[in-house]
C-alpha positions in Angstrom: -54.7 76.9 -42.2 -54.9 80.7 -42.4 -53.7 80.4 -46.1 -56.7 78.1 -46.6 -59.1 80.7 -44.9 -57.8 83.7 -47.1 -58.4 81.6 -49.9 -62.1 80.6 -48.8 -62.6 84.2 -48.0 -61.5 85.5 -51.3 -63.6 83.0 -53.1 -66.6 84.2 -51.2 -66.2 87.6 -52.3 -65.7 86.8 -55.9 -69.1 85.3 -55.9 -71.0 87.4 -53.6 -72.8 90.7 -55.4 -74.9 93.5 -54.0 -78.6 93.0 -54.0 -80.6 95.1 -56.1 -83.2 97.5 -54.8 -86.0 95.1 -54.7 -84.2 92.0 -53.4 -82.9 94.3 -50.6 -86.6 95.2 -49.6 -87.8 91.8 -50.0 -85.2 90.4 -47.5 -85.8 93.5 -45.2 -89.9 92.9 -45.0 -89.3 89.4 -44.5 -86.7 90.2 -41.7 -88.8 92.5 -40.1 -91.9 90.0 -40.2 -89.9 87.3 -38.7 -89.0 89.9 -35.9 -92.4 90.9 -35.1 -93.7 87.3 -35.1 -90.6 86.5 -32.4 -91.6 89.4 -30.4 -95.6 88.3 -30.5 -94.7 84.8 -29.5 -92.6 86.2 -26.5 -95.1 88.5 -25.6 -97.8 85.9 -25.4 -95.8 83.4 -23.9 -95.0 85.7 -21.1 -98.5 86.9 -21.1 -99.8 83.2 -20.4 -96.9 82.9 -17.7 -98.4 86.1 -15.9 -101.9 84.9 -15.8 -101.2 81.3 -14.7 -98.9 82.7 -12.1 -101.2 85.2 -10.7 
């Protein structure tokens, strides 16, 4: 089992590569937008709960 895990880790590391600068910034932007959307949705839900509960 451990041998299989190490084999899989080695295989993944062989295929993995460092992202180029442009690709990195695209991923960072999409991640940031996703975090903001989740925050806004949470804020709106909290606001609705506060207005209904008041």
